[in-house]
C-alpha positions in Angstrom: -205.1 -50.8 -189.7 -202.5 -53.6 -189.8 -202.8 -56.4 -187.3 -199.9 -57.4 -185.0 -197.9 -60.5 -186.2 -198.4 -63.4 -183.8 -195.2 -65.2 -182.6 -194.6 -68.7 -183.7 -195.1 -71.1 -180.7 -191.8 -72.6 -179.5 -193.0 -76.1 -179.9 -193.4 -75.5 -183.6 -189.8 -74.1 -183.8 -188.4 -77.1 -181.9 -190.2 -79.6 -184.2 -188.9 -77.8 -187.3 -185.3 -77.8 -185.8 -185.4 -81.5 -185.1 -186.8 -82.2 -188.5 -184.0 -80.3 -190.2 -181.4 -82.1 -188.1 -182.8 -85.5 -189.1 -182.6 -84.5 -192.7 -179.0 -83.4 -192.1 -178.1 -86.8 -190.7 -179.7 -88.6 -193.5 -181.5 -87.0 -196.5 -183.7 -89.7 -198.1 -184.5 -87.5 -201.1 -180.8 -86.8 -202.0 -179.3 -89.9 -200.4 -176.7 -87.9 -198.3 -175.3 -88.4 -194.9 -174.4 -85.2 -193.0 -174.6 -83.4 -196.3 -172.3 -85.7 -198.3 -172.9 -88.6 -200.6 -171.3 -92.0 -200.2 -168.9 -91.1 -203.0 -167.8 -87.9 -201.2 -167.3 -89.8 -197.9 -165.2 -92.5 -199.7 -162.9 -89.9 -201.2 -162.4 -88.2 -197.8 -161.6 -91.6 -196.2 -159.1 -92.6 -198.8 -157.4 -89.2 -198.6 -157.0 -89.2 -194.8 -155.9 -92.9 -194.8 -153.0 -92.1 -197.2 -152.3 -88.9 -195.3 -152.0 -90.5 -191.8 -150.2 -93.5 -193.3 -147.6 -91.1 -194.7 -147.2 -89.4 -191.3 -146.8 -92.7 -189.6 -144.2 -93.9 -192.0 -142.3 -90.6 -191.7 -142.3 -90.8 -187.9 -141.2 -94.4 -187.9 -138.4 -93.7 -190.4 -137.2 -90.8 -188.2 -137.1 -93.1 -185.1 -135.3 -95.9 -187.0 -132.7 -93.4 -188.3 -132.1 -91.9 -184.9 -131.8 -95.3 -183.2 -129.3 -96.3 -185.9 -127.1 -93.3 -185.3 -127.2 -93.2 -181.4 -125.1 -95.5 -179.3 -127.6 -97.4 -177.0 -124.9 -97.7 -174.3 -123.6 -94.1 -174.1 -125.5 -90.8 -174.3 -124.4 -88.8 -177.4 -124.2 -85.5 -175.4 -122.7 -85.4 -171.9 -121.3 -81.9 -171.8 -123.3 -81.0 -168.7 -122.1 -84.0 -166.7 -118.4 -84.1 -167.1 -117.8 -84.1 -163.4 -120.0 -85.9 -160.8 -121.9 -84.3 -158.0 -122.5 -85.6 -154.5 -125.7 -86.6 -152.8 -126.6 -88.2 -149.5 -129.0 -90.7 -148.0 -131.4 -90.4 -146.2 -132.9 -88.3 -148.9 -136.6 -88.3 -148.6 -138.8 -88.4 -151.8 -139.8 -85.0 -153.2 -143.4 -85.6 -152.3 -142.4 -85.7 -148.6 -139.6 -83.1 -148.5 -138.0 -80.7 -150.9 -134.6 -80.8 -149.3 -132.3 -83.2 -147.5 -132.3 -81.5 -144.1 -132.3 -83.8 -141.1 -134.3 -82.8 -138.0 -135.4 -85.2 -135.3 -135.7 -85.8 -131.5 -133.5 -88.7 -130.3 -136.1 -89.8 -127.7 -139.0 -89.9 -130.1 -138.7 -92.8 -132.6 -141.6 -91.3 -134.7 -139.5 -88.2 -135.5 -136.7 -90.2 -137.1 -138.6 -93.2 -138.5 -138.7 -91.6 -141.9 -134.9 -91.4 -142.1 -134.2 -94.9 -140.8 -136.9 -96.3 -143.1 -135.3 -94.5 -146.1 -131.9 -96.0 -145.2 -133.2 -99.5 -145.0 -134.9 -99.1 -148.4 -131.6 -97.8 -149.8 -129.7 -100.8 -148.5 -132.0 -103.4 -150.2 -130.3 -102.9 -153.5 -127.2 -104.5 -152.1 -129.0 -107.8 -151.3 -128.6 -109.2 -154.8 -124.8 -109.1 -155.2 -124.3 -112.9 -155.2 -125.3 -113.2 -158.8 -122.0 -114.0 -160.6 -123.6 -113.0 -163.9 -123.5 -109.4 -162.8 -120.9 -109.3 -160.0 -117.2 -110.4 -159.8 -116.5 -112.9 -157.0 -114.0 -110.5 -155.5 -112.0 -107.4 -156.4 -108.7 -105.9 -155.3 -108.2 -102.2 -155.3 -105.4 -100.7 -157.2 -107.0 -99.8 -160.6 -110.3 -99.2 -162.2 -112.2 -102.1 -163.7 -111.5 -100.9 -167.2 -113.1 -103.0 -169.9 -112.0 -101.9 -173.3 -113.4 -104.4 -175.9 -117.1 -104.9 -175.5 -119.0 -107.1 -177.9 -122.7 -106.5 -178.6 -124.7 -107.6 -175.5 -121.7 -108.0 -173.2 -122.3 -107.4 -169.5 -119.7 -105.5 -167.5 -119.6 -107.2 -164.1 -119.3 -105.0 -161.0 -117.4 -105.3 -157.8 -119.7 -106.2 -154.9 -120.0 -103.6 -152.1 -119.8 -105.1 -148.6 -122.4 -103.5 -146.4 -120.7 -105.1 -143.3 -118.0 -102.5 -143.7 -120.6 -99.8 -142.7 -120.3 -100.7 -139.0 -123.0 -99.2 -136.8 -124.3 -97.3 -139.8 -125.3 -100.6 -141.6 -128.2 -101.8 -139.5 -130.5 -101.1 -136.5 -131.5 -97.5 -136.0 -128.4 -96.1 -137.7 -127.5 -94.1 -134.5 -130.6 -91.9 -134.6 -131.9 -93.4 -131.4 -128.7 -92.2 -129.6 -128.6 -88.8 -131.3 -125.6 -90.0 -133.3 -127.1 -90.0 -136.8 -125.5 -91.7 -139.8 -125.7 -90.6 -143.4 -124.4 -92.2 -146.6 -122.4 -90.1 -149.0 -122.3 -91.2 -152.6 -121.0 -89.9 -155.9 -123.5 -89.6 -158.8 -123.1 -91.9 -161.7 -121.6 -90.7 -164.9 -121.1 -93.3 -167.7 -117.4 -94.1 -168.4 -116.2 -91.7 -165.7 -113.7 -92.8 -163.1 -111.7 -90.9 -160.4 -108.1 -89.9 -160.8 -105.8 -89.8 -157.7 -103.6 -86.8 -156.7 -99.9 -86.9 -157.5 -99.0 -83.9 -155.3 -100.9 -83.4 -152.0 -98.9 -80.3 -151.2 -100.4 -78.5 -154.2 -103.8 -79.8 -153.4 -103.6 -78.4 -149.8 -102.5 -75.0 -151.0 -105.5 -74.8 -153.4 -108.0 -75.7 -150.7 -106.5 -73.2 -148.3 -107.1 -70.4 -150.8 -110.5 -71.2 -152.3 -112.5 -73.5 -150.1 -113.8 -74.0 -146.6 -113.3 -77.7 -147.0 -110.4 -79.2 -145.2 -107.5 -80.3 -147.4 -107.0 -84.0 -148.0 -103.7 -83.8 -146.1 -105.6 -82.7 -143.0 -108.2 -85.4 -143.5 -105.5 -88.1 -143.6 -103.8 -86.7 -140.5 -106.8 -87.6 -138.4 -107.1 -91.1 -139.7 -103.3 -91.6 -139.4 -103.2 -93.5 -142.7 -100.9 -92.9 -145.7 -102.5 -91.5 -148.8 -103.9 -94.2 -151.2 -103.8 -92.8 -154.8 -106.4 -95.4 -155.7 -109.1 -94.2 -153.3 -111.6 -91.3 -153.6 -111.8 -89.8 -150.1 -114.9 -88.3 -148.5 -115.0 -85.7 -145.7 -117.9 -84.0 -143.9 -117.5 -80.9 -141.8 -119.2 -77.9 -140.3 -119.7 -75.0 -142.7 -118.5 -72.3 -140.3 -116.5 -72.2 -137.1 -119.7 -72.2 -135.1 -121.0 -75.1 -137.1 -117.8 -77.0 -136.5 -118.1 -76.6 -132.7 -121.8 -77.6 -132.8 -121.1 -80.6 -135.0 -118.0 -82.0 -133.3 -117.6 -80.2 -130.0 -114.4 -78.6 -131.2 -113.4 -75.8 -133.6 -111.9 -78.0 -136.3 -113.2 -79.1 -139.7 -111.6 -82.5 -139.3 -112.5 -84.3 -136.0 -112.3 -87.8 -134.6 -115.9 -87.2 -133.4 -117.0 -87.7 -137.0 -116.7 -91.4 -137.9 -116.3 -92.9 -141.3 -117.2 -96.4 -142.5 -115.3 -98.1 -144.1 -112.7 -96.7 -141.6 -110.5 -95.3 -144.3 -113.3 -93.0 -145.4 -112.8 -93.6 -149.0 -114.3 -95.3 -152.1 -111.8 -97.6 -153.9 -111.3 -97.0 -157.6 -112.1 -100.7 -158.3 -115.9 -99.8 -158.4 -115.3 -97.6 -161.5 -116.1 -96.8 -164.2 -119.8 -97.1 -164.5 -120.8 -98.3 -167.9 -124.5 -97.5 -167.9 -127.8 -99.3 -167.0 -127.8 -101.3 -170.2 -124.2 -102.5 -169.8 -124.3 -102.9 -166.0 -127.9 -103.6 -165.2 -127.3 -104.5 -161.5 -124.6 -101.9 -160.7 -124.7 -100.8 -157.1 -123.3 -97.4 -156.0 -120.5 -97.6 -153.4 -121.0 -95.3 -150.4 -119.2 -94.0 -147.4 -121.1 -93.9 -144.2 -120.6 -90.9 -141.9 -121.6 -90.8 -138.3 -121.8 -87.7 -136.2 -121.2 -88.7 -132.6 -120.9 -85.5 -130.7 -123.7 -83.2 -132.1 -124.8 -80.2 -129.9 -128.5 -80.5 -129.2 -131.0 -77.9 -130.2 -128.7 -76.1 -132.7 -129.2 -75.6 -136.4 -126.0 -76.9 -138.0 -124.9 -76.4 -141.6 -123.0 -79.5 -142.7 -121.1 -79.9 -146.0 -119.5 -83.0 -147.5 -116.7 -83.1 -150.1 -115.3 -85.8 -152.4 -111.5 -85.7 -153.2 -110.2 -86.6 -156.7 -108.1 -84.8 -159.2 -110.8 -84.8 -161.8 -113.6 -83.6 -159.6 -114.2 -79.9 -160.0 -114.6 -77.8 -156.9 -117.3 -75.1 -157.0 -119.0 -74.3 -153.8 -121.4 -71.8 -155.4 -122.6 -74.4 -158.0 -122.4 -77.3 -155.5 -120.1 -79.2 -157.8 -118.0 -81.7 -155.8 -119.9 -80.7 -152.6 -123.1 -81.4 -150.9 -124.6 -79.4 -148.0 -127.6 -79.8 -145.7 -128.7 -78.7 -142.3 -129.1 -80.8 -139.2 -130.8 -80.3 -135.9 -131.2 -82.8 -133.1 -133.6 -81.8 -130.3 
């Protein structure tokens, strides 16, 4: 009869494994480290040193080539940003809100503190406009500030924006404590873009009557009682539907004296344009139009839209080009 084979104790197996591992790390008999001799390790090190040096040189050469081709002042491709969009302030950071809707209770400061804080933060950028290195001492509207011949390193000085022209929308609680909130409407920056005025307001009015809910520029000017300035980009905010217009202004009209604009001519002068980019205009500040809604119906969800008027701003409500919309509710 054959006897049953006895299992090897686990302690013996463990000692054998550790001994084999130590030999793998350094074999004193064959003088190898992890199975390779010093000569083998030297060959591997030299190969990878040359290999990664080649990759580094290839990457550096590609970067130098691209930087030599591209203009540091103007993006090479701007086909997706030929016409600017609109945006508003207060616009809370995305970590706090995923939209620009405004909802608050006029008698509760905590409910609108986030909006007034955001507006104060936004206005801080206008505190540094006294530096003559970056800003012109004064500007007169009538044309764009069109610099044609820039030398390397030249700075395009900007026209200063006077925040005193924002009236009651320039300080304090920005009307939120009275249930008369202010917003700032601004046009997004596009390098070398500047607005072009209309030459025929009659044609512009016919177009808006056919394809847009926005009031025509002619109707906007009637309320202000001012003549058309072809060197000004006008802004208008209005209720999206007839019901929204009533809730926003207390009357069924897209253009109402109950919606106030600051500066009072509700437009952005062309003298602030064009924008030449962060490198060329490091301290450029965006001009804005402040809009105050003074007769808002309480407790109603109101859809509000804002529109910028210029001949070279495309109008596409579906894509939001040339428009900005948000909802507002005051409790």
